[in-house]
SELUMMI-353691 format. One record per residue (C-alpha): residue number from 1; residue in one letter; x, y, z. Coordinates in nm, 2 decimals, decimal comma. Example, Ala and Ser with C-alpha at 12.3 -4.5 7.8 and 13.67 -1.06 7.14 Angstrom:
<recs>
<rec pos="1" code="A" u="1,23" v="-0,45" w="0,78"/>
<rec pos="2" code="S" u="1,37" v="-0,11" w="0,71"/>
</recs>
This chain:
<recs>
<rec pos="1" code="M" u="7,08" v="15,18" w="7,76"/>
<rec pos="2" code="C" u="7,43" v="15,10" w="7,71"/>
<rec pos="3" code="T" u="7,49" v="14,75" w="7,58"/>
<rec pos="4" code="R" u="7,86" v="14,77" w="7,68"/>
<rec pos="5" code="W" u="7,77" v="14,82" w="8,03"/>
<rec pos="6" code="L" u="7,51" v="14,55" w="8,03"/>
<rec pos="7" code="L" u="7,79" v="14,30" w="7,93"/>
<rec pos="8" code="I" u="8,03" v="14,42" w="8,16"/>
<rec pos="9" code="V" u="7,80" v="14,37" w="8,46"/>
<rec pos="10" code="T" u="7,67" v="14,05" w="8,31"/>
<rec pos="11" code="A" u="8,03" v="13,93" w="8,26"/>
<rec pos="12" code="L" u="8,13" v="14,01" w="8,64"/>
<rec pos="13" code="V" u="7,82" v="13,86" w="8,79"/>
<rec pos="14" code="E" u="7,80" v="13,54" w="8,60"/>
<rec pos="15" code="A" u="8,18" v="13,48" w="8,62"/>
<rec pos="16" code="A" u="8,20" v="13,54" w="8,98"/>
<rec pos="17" code="T" u="7,89" v="13,29" w="9,03"/>
<rec pos="18" code="G" u="8,06" v="13,05" w="8,80"/>
<rec pos="19" code="L" u="8,38" v="13,05" w="8,98"/>
<rec pos="20" code="A" u="8,21" v="13,02" w="9,29"/>
<rec pos="21" code="L" u="8,01" v="12,71" w="9,18"/>
<rec pos="22" code="L" u="8,34" v="12,56" w="9,06"/>
<rec pos="23" code="V" u="8,53" v="12,60" w="9,37"/>
<rec pos="24" code="V" u="8,30" v="12,59" w="9,65"/>
<rec pos="25" code="P" u="7,99" v="12,43" w="9,51"/>
<rec pos="26" code="S" u="7,80" v="12,35" w="9,84"/>
<rec pos="27" code="Q" u="7,85" v="12,69" w="10,00"/>
<rec pos="28" code="T" u="7,73" v="12,87" w="9,69"/>
<rec pos="29" code="V" u="7,40" v="12,65" w="9,67"/>
<rec pos="30" code="A" u="7,36" v="12,71" w="10,05"/>
<rec pos="31" code="I" u="7,37" v="13,08" w="10,03"/>
<rec pos="32" code="L" u="7,12" v="13,06" w="9,72"/>
<rec pos="33" code="L" u="6,88" v="12,76" w="9,83"/>
<rec pos="34" code="G" u="6,95" v="12,72" w="10,17"/>
<rec pos="35" code="E" u="7,09" v="12,37" w="10,14"/>
<rec pos="36" code="G" u="7,45" v="12,31" w="10,14"/>
<rec pos="37" code="T" u="7,47" v="11,93" w="10,15"/>
<rec pos="38" code="L" u="7,48" v="11,83" w="9,81"/>
<rec pos="39" code="S" u="7,51" v="11,46" w="9,68"/>
<rec pos="40" code="P" u="7,79" v="11,37" w="9,46"/>
<rec pos="41" code="H" u="7,54" v="11,40" w="9,16"/>
<rec pos="42" code="A" u="7,44" v="11,74" w="9,27"/>
<rec pos="43" code="L" u="7,80" v="11,85" w="9,31"/>
<rec pos="44" code="V" u="7,87" v="11,75" w="8,94"/>
<rec pos="45" code="V" u="7,55" v="11,95" w="8,83"/>
<rec pos="46" code="A" u="7,65" v="12,25" w="9,03"/>
<rec pos="47" code="R" u="8,00" v="12,25" w="8,88"/>
<rec pos="48" code="V" u="7,89" v="12,19" w="8,52"/>
<rec pos="49" code="T" u="7,66" v="12,49" w="8,59"/>
<rec pos="50" code="G" u="7,94" v="12,68" w="8,72"/>
<rec pos="51" code="A" u="8,15" v="12,61" w="8,40"/>
<rec pos="52" code="A" u="7,85" v="12,72" w="8,19"/>
<rec pos="53" code="L" u="7,81" v="13,06" w="8,39"/>
<rec pos="54" code="L" u="8,19" v="13,12" w="8,36"/>
<rec pos="55" code="S" u="8,16" v="13,09" w="7,97"/>
<rec pos="56" code="I" u="7,87" v="13,31" w="7,97"/>
<rec pos="57" code="G" u="8,08" v="13,55" w="8,18"/>
<rec pos="58" code="V" u="8,39" v="13,52" w="7,95"/>
<rec pos="59" code="T" u="8,17" v="13,57" w="7,63"/>
<rec pos="60" code="C" u="8,01" v="13,89" w="7,76"/>
<rec pos="61" code="W" u="8,36" v="14,02" w="7,87"/>
<rec pos="62" code="L" u="8,51" v="13,96" w="7,53"/>
<rec pos="63" code="S" u="8,19" v="14,08" w="7,35"/>
<rec pos="64" code="R" u="8,17" v="14,41" w="7,55"/>
<rec pos="65" code="H" u="8,33" v="14,62" w="7,27"/>
<rec pos="66" code="S" u="8,16" v="14,48" w="6,96"/>
<rec pos="67" code="E" u="7,94" v="14,67" w="6,75"/>
<rec pos="68" code="R" u="7,57" v="14,58" w="6,74"/>
<rec pos="69" code="S" u="7,59" v="14,31" w="6,49"/>
<rec pos="70" code="G" u="7,38" v="14,00" w="6,46"/>
<rec pos="71" code="A" u="7,60" v="13,81" w="6,69"/>
<rec pos="72" code="A" u="7,57" v="14,08" w="6,97"/>
<rec pos="73" code="L" u="7,21" v="14,10" w="6,91"/>
<rec pos="74" code="G" u="7,20" v="13,71" w="6,93"/>
<rec pos="75" code="L" u="7,41" v="13,73" w="7,24"/>
<rec pos="76" code="I" u="7,18" v="13,99" w="7,42"/>
<rec pos="77" code="A" u="6,87" v="13,78" w="7,31"/>
<rec pos="78" code="G" u="7,02" v="13,47" w="7,47"/>
<rec pos="79" code="L" u="7,09" v="13,66" w="7,79"/>
<rec pos="80" code="L" u="6,73" v="13,77" w="7,80"/>
<rec pos="81" code="I" u="6,60" v="13,41" w="7,79"/>
<rec pos="82" code="Y" u="6,85" v="13,33" w="8,06"/>
<rec pos="83" code="N" u="6,76" v="13,63" w="8,27"/>
<rec pos="84" code="V" u="6,37" v="13,57" w="8,24"/>
<rec pos="85" code="A" u="6,41" v="13,20" w="8,34"/>
<rec pos="86" code="V" u="6,64" v="13,23" w="8,62"/>
<rec pos="87" code="P" u="6,40" v="13,45" w="8,84"/>
<rec pos="88" code="L" u="6,10" v="13,23" w="8,73"/>
<rec pos="89" code="L" u="6,29" v="12,92" w="8,84"/>
<rec pos="90" code="L" u="6,42" v="13,08" w="9,17"/>
<rec pos="91" code="I" u="6,05" v="13,23" w="9,25"/>
<rec pos="92" code="H" u="5,91" v="12,89" w="9,17"/>
<rec pos="93" code="A" u="6,16" v="12,73" w="9,42"/>
<rec pos="94" code="A" u="6,06" v="12,96" w="9,69"/>
<rec pos="95" code="L" u="5,69" v="12,94" w="9,65"/>
<rec pos="96" code="A" u="5,62" v="12,59" w="9,54"/>
<rec pos="97" code="L" u="5,90" v="12,42" w="9,70"/>
<rec pos="98" code="T" u="5,96" v="12,63" w="9,98"/>
<rec pos="99" code="I" u="6,34" v="12,63" w="9,91"/>
<rec pos="100" code="Y" u="6,53" v="12,95" w="9,97"/>
<rec pos="101" code="G" u="6,85" v="13,09" w="10,10"/>
<rec pos="102" code="I" u="6,95" v="13,44" w="10,17"/>
<rec pos="103" code="A" u="7,07" v="13,53" w="9,83"/>
<rec pos="104" code="L" u="6,74" v="13,37" w="9,64"/>
<rec pos="105" code="W" u="6,54" v="13,69" w="9,65"/>
<rec pos="106" code="P" u="6,85" v="13,95" w="9,57"/>
<rec pos="107" code="A" u="6,93" v="13,70" w="9,27"/>
<rec pos="108" code="S" u="6,60" v="13,69" w="9,15"/>
<rec pos="109" code="A" u="6,57" v="14,07" w="9,16"/>
<rec pos="110" code="L" u="6,93" v="14,10" w="8,99"/>
<rec pos="111" code="H" u="6,81" v="13,87" w="8,71"/>
<rec pos="112" code="A" u="6,49" v="14,05" w="8,64"/>
<rec pos="113" code="A" u="6,66" v="14,38" w="8,62"/>
<rec pos="114" code="L" u="6,90" v="14,24" w="8,38"/>
<rec pos="115" code="A" u="6,63" v="14,08" w="8,17"/>
<rec pos="116" code="S" u="6,47" v="14,43" w="8,17"/>
<rec pos="117" code="W" u="6,80" v="14,58" w="8,07"/>
<rec pos="118" code="C" u="6,83" v="14,32" w="7,77"/>
<rec pos="119" code="I" u="6,50" v="14,44" w="7,66"/>
<rec pos="120" code="A" u="6,59" v="14,81" w="7,66"/>
<rec pos="121" code="S" u="6,94" v="14,70" w="7,47"/>
<rec pos="122" code="L" u="6,71" v="14,53" w="7,22"/>
<rec pos="123" code="A" u="6,49" v="14,82" w="7,17"/>
<rec pos="124" code="T" u="6,72" v="15,07" w="7,10"/>
<rec pos="125" code="K" u="6,89" v="15,14" w="6,76"/>
</recs>
């Protein structure tokens, strides 16, 4: 599996989601979780999350040409943790809390696939 493409795909997905959470947090949350009315507190958390996702996207984009260094392996290991946690949290929201929007299951599947890609990338070389 090509680590460069993993970083490019992750950069595009996370930067786009981050920007959406920064610009239109209520609509983005509604698509993912089915609830679009956010309290002021939740709006702040959504935007902080958007900033974090944008930073992940930028980091991946800028690292896409990096050699397999310790820093690159650390980045992929961090992405693995993130891409395992996200589907677990979203699936828990759907099954235990009955919270879901139209993008919840696709987002869960996407992050599970990215987690598998991270594992494959770490296993090579």
